[in-house]
C-alpha positions in Angstrom: 122.2 107.4 103.1 119.0 109.4 102.6 116.8 106.8 104.2 119.3 106.3 107.0 119.2 110.0 107.6 115.5 110.0 108.1 115.5 106.8 110.1 118.1 108.3 112.4 115.5 110.8 113.5 113.2 108.0 114.5 115.9 106.3 116.5 117.0 109.3 118.5 115.8 108.7 122.1 115.7 112.4 123.0 114.3 113.5 119.6 116.9 116.3 119.2 118.0 115.0 115.8 114.4 114.6 114.7 113.7 118.2 115.7 116.7 119.4 113.8 115.5 117.5 110.7 112.0 119.1 111.0 113.5 122.6 111.5 115.7 122.2 108.3 112.7 121.1 106.3 110.5 123.9 107.7 113.2 126.4 106.8 113.5 125.0 103.3 109.7 125.1 102.8 109.7 128.7 104.1 112.4 129.7 101.5 110.5 128.1 98.7 107.3 129.8 99.7 109.0 133.2 100.1 110.6 133.0 96.6 107.2 132.1 95.1 105.5 135.0 97.1 108.2 137.4 95.9 107.5 136.4 92.2 103.8 137.0 92.8 104.4 140.3 94.5 106.7 141.5 91.7 104.1 140.5 89.1 106.1 137.7 87.5 103.4 135.1 87.9 100.3 134.2 89.8 99.1 131.3 91.9 96.0 130.2 93.6 97.8 127.8 95.9 101.2 128.8 97.1 101.0 126.4 100.1 100.3 123.5 97.7 103.0 124.6 95.3 105.5 124.7 98.1 104.7 121.1 99.2 104.7 119.8 95.6 108.0 121.5 94.7 109.7 120.3 97.9 108.4 116.7 97.4 109.5 116.7 93.7 112.9 118.1 94.4 113.4 115.7 97.3 112.4 112.7 95.1 114.4 113.8 92.1 117.5 114.3 94.3 117.2 110.8 95.7 116.7 109.3 92.2 119.6 111.3 90.9 121.9 110.0 93.6 120.7 106.4 93.3 120.5 106.5 89.5 117.6 104.1 89.6 116.3 104.8 87.1 119.0 107.0 85.6 118.4 110.7 85.8 120.7 113.5 84.7 120.9 116.8 86.5 119.6 118.5 83.4 116.5 116.3 83.4 115.9 116.8 87.0 116.0 120.6 86.4 113.7 120.2 83.5 111.1 118.4 85.7 111.3 121.1 88.3 111.0 123.9 85.7 107.9 122.1 84.3 106.3 122.0 87.7 107.0 125.7 88.1 105.7 126.6 84.7 102.5 124.5 85.3 101.8 125.8 88.8 102.9 129.4 88.6 101.2 131.1 85.7 103.1 133.8 84.0 101.3 137.1 84.1 101.0 138.9 80.7 
């Protein structure tokens, strides 16, 4: 279904569906970025590359969701969360 969803945007002759897809992803990226910015502003952590973090987090979450749904290879929700948390811990350094 996921691949069909993205393919549908390419098949839409007036591109309205594709624009909707792009708008949803842009909104999701904005939310990720704003959460990371808030953590930096509140002194929870620091980052030299919030734009890069946003792209990497979204890509990993997207890929993990697809892997979780397809179970090829098998992936539990807990393991998917562990992978995302590892990315956050690696990319967003805790301030001491």
